[in-house]
N, C-alpha and C positions, 0 to 999 in steps of 0.2 A: 231336700233329706232323704237317709235313709229311708226304705222301709220297715227296716228291721225294728223290732222293741228294744226297750231296754229293762231288765230286772233290777231291782235295788232290792237289798237283804238287809236286813239290821232289825236288830229286836227295840232297838230305840225309836218311837214314834216321831220323834222330833227331826231323827235324822233323815227315816221315808219320807218326811215331809218336806225336807229340806231340800233332798235331793230331784223327789220331782216339781218342787217350783225353780230350782235352778235349770233345769231341762226342758222345761216347761217354755220357757225364751227360745229356743232353739227348733221349737215343734219337734219334741221328740216323744215318740209316746212310750211311755213306762209304766210299767205292774211294777207292786211289791211284793216282798215278803217277811214276816218275821221271825221264821224258824227256818232250820236246814232241811227240816222236811218236807216244807211247803215252796222251796225255793228247787228243792229238786223234781218235784210235782211240776209246780211251774214252767220250767226248764224245758219241758216237753215239747212244750211247742216251740215248732218249728222257725217261727216269727222271731224267737227269742234271738238279738244278736250279740248282742255284750250284756254281761252281768257285773254289777257292782257288790259287791261282796263285804260284808264284816267279818274278821273273823272269831271275833266274840260273839256267839252264839247259845241260846237256851239248852238247845237239846242234842247239838254234836258241835263240834269243834269245826272250824270255817277252811282248814285246812281237809278236813276228812268229805265236807261239802265239793271244794275245789278238787280233789282227785275223781269225784266220782260224775264230776260234772265235766273234767277232761275225758273221762272215759264215755262217758253216755254222748256229749257234744263237742266233739275236738274241735267243729269250727267256730265256737261262740269264744268270743274275747274275755278275759275277766279281769277287772280290775280292781285289786284290793284294798279294803279298808282297814285300818290299823291305826291301834293310840303307839304313842314313840314308846312305849316299854315294848311293843311286841314284835322288836325289829328282826329278832331271830327266824320267828315264823313267818313276817314276811319275805326273808331273805330265801328259808325252804320257798315258800309259793313260788316265787320268780325263778326258783330253781327249775322247778317242777313244769315251768312255760304261762305263770299269770304276763297278763298283757304287760299292767302298769300296778301300781301302790298310790294310794294316798294317806297321808297323815289325819289324823283327825286333830284338832278340829278342822273342818272342810274348810278350804278354800274354793270359793263360788266360782271363779273364773278359769282355775286351774281344773276342777270337775268338769266345767263344761268342755274344754278342751281334749281331756283325758279321754274321755266318753266320744264326744265327734270321732279322734284319731280310732278309737277301736271300734266304732261303728263303720268309717272307710276304711279301712284294715279287713274287717269281715266282711263288707262289699266287695271288694277287689277278692277275696279268697273265693267268698260264693259265686262270684261273675264266673269265674274260670270255670268252677265244678259246673255249672250250668251249660256254660259253654262246648264244654267237653259232651256232657248229656244231650246238647240240643244236636249238635254235630252229628253224633253218631244215630240221633235220630231223624237227622236231615238225609242222612247219608243212607239209611235203610227203605224212605220215604221216596226219594228220590230211583231209588233201585225198583221200590214196587210201582213208579211211573213209568219206569223204563220196559216192564215186565208186562204191564196196563197196555202201552202203546204196541208192543211188538205178539205178545201171546193172541190180543184179540183183533189182528188185525184183518180176520177173515169177518167179522161181525158187520155187521150193517152199519152206516154212519152214527144213526141216531144211538144204537145200543151203544157205540163205543165212546162216544160225546158222552151219555149217561154215565157210563164208568170212571170217565176220566173226572166228571164232575164229581161223586162219590168221594173219588181219590182224594179232591181238593179240600172239601169240608172233614175227611179223616187225618189229611196229613196236618192240618193246622190245628187237630186238637191234640193231637200227637207232640206235634213239635212246640206249639205253644202251651201245652197243659190247658187249655180252653175248655168249658163245660157246655158251650153252643159256640156253634160255627153254622157260617153262610156262606153260599156262592151264589150271588146274582149275576143276571147275566142280561145287556142290553135286547129289549125286543127288535125285532126285525125293522119297525120304522126308528130305531134309533131315539124313541123321546121316553121310553120308561125299563125301569130296572125289574125282572120279574125274577122270585128265588128258584134256580136250576136244582140245587141240592141243599140240604140242612141237617143238622146232626146237633141233639137236644132239647131239639123244637116239641113241643106235645103236635103241635096242627103240623100236616105233609106238608111240603114245599108249596105242592098245587095247590092248596087254598090258603097263600098265603097273598097278601094284598102287594100289588106293584106299588113302585115307587118314582114318582116322574122325576126326570134328571132335571139335580137341582133343589131339589126338594129334599127333607129328611135327611139324617146322617148320611146315607149311602149317597141319595141323590147328588149332594153338594159336594162329598170328596170327589165322583166322577165328574163334575162339572168343572171342578176345581183343578183335578189332574193331583191332588196332595192326599198323601197320607194321614191318619190323625189318630190320636189314643187320647182317651176318654178316662182320665184315675179314677174320679167320681163324678158320673152326671149331674146330681143335683148342685153339686158346687162348680161346675162348668156354664160360664155364663155363652157359651159359644153358639149349644144350639137348647130348644126347647125341650123339656121334658116330657115323655112320650107317656100318656095319662093310662095307657093301657097295663093293669097290673100281673104282676107277673112277668114283664120281659126280662130285666134283669134282676140276679140276686145282689150283684156287689156295685152296680153303678158304672164298670171297670168294662169298657172296651177297645178294640181298637181297627180300624178298617183301610184297606187300601187299596188304590185304583188296580185295575186288571189292564193291559192294552200291550201291543205290538207297535211299538215305533209310538205316533203321532193318533193311531188309530183304537179307538177306548172300546173294552170290550164289556165288562163290568166292574164289581169288586167283589173284595175277600172280606169277610167280616169274622172276627174272635171274642166273644162276650164270656165274662165270670171266669175268670180261674179257678181251676179245682182247688187250690189250694186257700181260697181265698180274700189271696191280696188282692194287689193292684198290677193291672197291665203297665210296661213303661215303654221308652225308644228303645230298648234292646228287642221289646216283643216285640214291635214294629218292625223291625229292622229283619227279624226274622221271615214276618209275614212276607215284605216284599222280597226277601229272595224267594218264599213259595209262588210268589205270585207271578217272580220272572219267570222261574220254571214251567208253570201252568200255561203261561199266556203261548208259548210259544206251540204245547200241544194243542190247545184249546182254542183255536181261531178259525172256526169255519165259516169266517167272513174276507178272508186273506185273500183278496183278488186283484191286489194292485200289480202285481207281476205274474209273467207267465209260469215261472219258479213256481209259484205261491199255490198253498193246495186249494182245492176247489172246496165248495159247502160240503161238510157231511166228514170233512178227512181232517186230518190230524197230521203234523210235523213233529219229526224228531226231536227233542228239547237238548240244547248245547250240552255235552257232560264238560267243558269248561267251565259253565257257572257253578257246578260244585265243588270243584276244583279254587277256582276264585275263594268261595265260601271257606274251604276245609283250610288253606292256607293263612287266610287271615286269624282264624278262630287258633288256629295251630301258633302263630306269632302273638297272640294275646295269653296265651295258657303257658308259652315257654317262656315269655319275656316278662318287666316287670319297671324298667325306665321307658318314659315315654319314646326317647329316641331309636333306642334298641326295639322297641314294639311296632314301633313304624317302618322303620326301616328292613327288620323281618317280614312284615307285612306287606310292601310296597314291591319288595325284587320280584317274587313271584307272579303280581298280577301283570309287571312289565314283562316276564318269561311267559307267561300264559296268552297275553294280548300280542305277544311279540311289539311290545313300546318303547318308547323313552324321549324325552323321560315319563317319571311317572312320579305325580307330587301330590301334597296335602299343603292346602294353603289354609290358616286359621287365620280369623277378624284377629286383630291387636288391640287394646283400648282406644285407638284412633279410630277405628272402624275401617282403617286398611287388611288388605290381603297379603300376609306376611307368608312365606316358603317355610314350614315347619318340618318336614321330612321329606326327601328325593331319591329318585332310584335313576341313573342317570344310565345305565345299560352300559358304560365304560367309556362312550362318545358322543353324548349332549346332554346340556343341562336345560335346567326352566329356570327361566327369571325369580332374582331375590322376592321379590313383590309384585303387586298386580295394581293398578289403578283400578277403583272402582266403576267400571264401566264392561260393554262388549257380554260377549255368550256368559263369562263367570259372572259379573253383576248383575246379567238377570235371574242367574239362580240365588242369587243374597235375596231377590225382591221377590222370590214365589216360583220364578219359570222351572219349566221340568225338564229334566237333564236332556243332554243334547251328547248324541253320538251318531256322528256323520263320517262319511268318506271325505268330504271337502268342506274344510270349514269356510273357506274364504263365502262359499255358496249362500253361507246361512245369514239371515237378514239382521240379527245383533252381531255380525262379527267386525270384532275390531284388530288390526293388527300387531297394534301396543300391546294387549292384554291377552289375544288367543293365541297365541304363537310361543316357543320357547324362547331361547336367549337368540337364537341365532334367527331368528326375525321368520323362518320359514314357516308357510303356511300347508297344511297336510290334512289324513286323517286325523279327529279328534274326536275324545271322550270326556265330556265333563260335566260331572253330577256333583249334587249337594252333599255337604255332611250334617248331619242334623242330629241334636242333645235337648232334651227337655222341650220339644217342639219349636226349634227355632236355631234357624242354619246357620252355624258355626265357622263354616267353609267348604271348600271345593275339593274336592280331587279331581286332579285330569291328568291322561295320557294322550301321547302322539303315538299312535300306532303307526306302524312299519305300511301295513297293508289297510284298505279301505274295509275290506270285508271283515278285520278283526273291529270294528269300529260299530258295536252290535249294540242294541238297546240293551237286551237282554243283561247281554256281560256288565254294559254300564250298570244297571238297576241293583243287580248283587254285588258290586266295587261298592256302590252308594251306602249298602246296607250294611254290609259287613264291615268298612272303614266306621262308618258311622257308629257300630257297636265297640270299635277298637279307639276311638277317640273317646265315648265316653270312659274307658278304663283308664285312657290318660289322663285324663281330666279329677279322675277320683284320684290318681295317684299322687299327682301335683297336689290336690285337697289335702290329703295326707299329710307330706310333707311340709306344705306350708303351716298346719296345725301343728307337728311337731317343733316347729320352730316358734310355734304362739307358746306351746306346753314349755319349753324351757325358758322363753322369756318372763312368761307369768311365775316360773318358780325362783328364778334370778330376784324378781320384785316383789317374793313372796316376806314377811315381816318374819 
């Protein structure tokens, strides 16, 4: 459900309670007001996403309340309540931009559907604004990372690494709006995570205890190679509640593994949103994007090839990672309809990765992967659907993303699954698309060159498109709810 709250405004206690009881069935958080003055004061809460507003109030007319709401909170969706004798005012409210109206006496199903549609619409528009803001913050932080890697090249290895570690916790706080952030890195033995940098904690990084790999939240994330987001720790059964007082204010946090290819480096952690809300999958996607940038420059252990930097050195982050994130976010903010959102996102990914086809596959009701969208580059197409197997099937089971210059050499390769329609194997990028903690599908691309099948670019592609899929699903939910509202009104006596 939406994280936004609903404000119900009616001078009659009976209707306030009726609205609350109806919306409680959908797990919607609701607050109430009996006067226009109370309503305007409560609407200052940024978590209010929709208002159910009666036009007849004791202290001021509902239209005046509505005009003030539109001026102060244009993002809020307002559903008007009215008696049948108040139709002129209802029409005026709709002309001024009211989202919907409901006639008294209330029809419970109609109310629930109208509010759900209002919240979905609010979430889509709020999400667009949040994406624009976060993209600007990401651009700023990536530029800061480049300055750090360039301007501090004369520093010693340890000093330079410490600057990069501090950049990590500052960037997470800025982009995600987290009040507590930390970077934990593997020790030399590879058996324990140690806090390398921290922000928002009273204890310094060097004074914080290490976490064995496989233990605690961070240790489990690293061991499994899976990012996690926790909305409410007390209600989440995956992890034991840390008994140390003061660790979390909200009980919400996000943790993402940090690594290059199959080599694990550590984890990034964000806790306690500054607005008092809760982290979700979109926040986790941004954390993974930041991690993909950081992993390339914060890798003192990369000795797998002669071209890799030696211990204490850093490499330059691939600027195409930021280009991919920007392109997908631009598509989400510029388009609404699912087909156009994904089409607008896949084309620049294909151009940046020099890959064709680039496709999104989503699981259907039968558990099969069906192609949802594709960019074919004008010459090469993907399969219409995929059997659940091979590299793609492994991702559905929780395996990490794959970015390889020769897919045929991968141990899970299946020619019937992991090749496009022409059946030719080659370079492959294949990554999961996640929403609300579940893998809903995959994105895959077939680069022309093996060098473009880079793990960092695959990670950013996966994270950014996961956020795009979230908007696609919200839009479809909105359309379905519109149909349900129409059906409910047709059946109303």
